[in-house]
C-alpha positions in Angstrom: -6.8 2.4 7.5 -5.5 5.5 9.2 -1.9 6.1 10.1 -0.3 8.8 12.2 3.0 9.4 10.5 5.6 11.1 12.7 8.3 12.6 10.6 11.6 13.8 12.1 13.5 16.1 9.8 17.1 14.8 9.3 19.7 17.0 10.8 16.9 19.1 12.2 16.5 20.7 8.7 12.9 21.0 7.5 13.7 23.3 4.6 14.8 20.6 2.2 11.4 18.8 2.8 9.5 22.0 2.1 11.6 22.8 -1.0 10.9 19.3 -2.4 7.2 19.5 -1.6 7.0 22.9 -3.4 8.8 21.6 -6.4 7.3 18.1 -6.7 4.1 18.1 -4.5 3.5 15.5 -1.9 4.5 12.6 -4.1 1.5 10.5 -3.1 0.9 7.3 -5.0 -2.7 6.9 -6.2 -4.8 5.5 -3.4 -2.9 7.1 -0.5 -4.8 10.1 0.9 -3.4 12.9 2.9 -5.9 13.8 5.6 -4.2 16.6 7.7 -0.9 17.6 9.2 0.7 19.5 12.1 4.2 20.8 12.5 5.9 21.0 15.9 6.4 24.6 17.1 10.2 24.0 17.0 10.0 22.7 13.4 11.7 19.5 14.4 8.8 17.1 13.5 5.7 16.9 11.4 2.7 14.8 12.3 0.7 13.7 9.3 -2.6 11.7 9.3 -2.7 9.5 6.2 -5.3 7.1 4.9 -5.1 4.1 2.6 -6.3 0.5 2.1 -2.9 -0.9 1.3 0.1 -0.5 3.5 2.3 -0.8 0.4 1.1 2.6 -0.8 2.2 4.2 2.4 5.6 2.5 2.2 6.0 3.7 -1.4 5.4 7.3 -0.3 7.8 7.0 2.6 10.5 5.8 0.1 10.2 9.1 -1.7 11.2 11.0 1.4 13.4 8.7 3.4 16.5 10.6 2.3 15.3 13.7 4.2 13.0 12.3 6.9 13.0 9.6 9.6 9.6 8.0 10.0 7.5 6.5 12.7 4.2 5.1 11.6 1.4 4.4 14.1 -1.9 2.8 12.9 -4.7 4.7 14.6 -8.5 4.6 14.8 -10.8 7.5 15.5 -11.9 7.9 19.1 -15.5 7.5 18.1 -14.7 4.0 16.8 -12.4 3.1 19.8 -14.9 4.1 22.5 -17.5 1.3 21.8 -14.7 -1.3 21.9 -13.9 -0.4 25.5 -17.5 -0.7 26.7 
């Protein structure tokens, strides 16, 4: 399953997130795969595409960052898979 994770940096402060990531890595549990990410030009949000078979893995990862980030999680499917469903 793919998930678009929208992270909003608490207090508008991305630096603590970057500092932790540099010091400890992404803190991904085994089985959760980071696909790609994009940061808003104003550095207020980060959009991450994550993949896993068990939602609990994603929730474990979120728990590692919830002190610094507010999360919105949207299950997504690739456009190539969605298009045939709309035929």
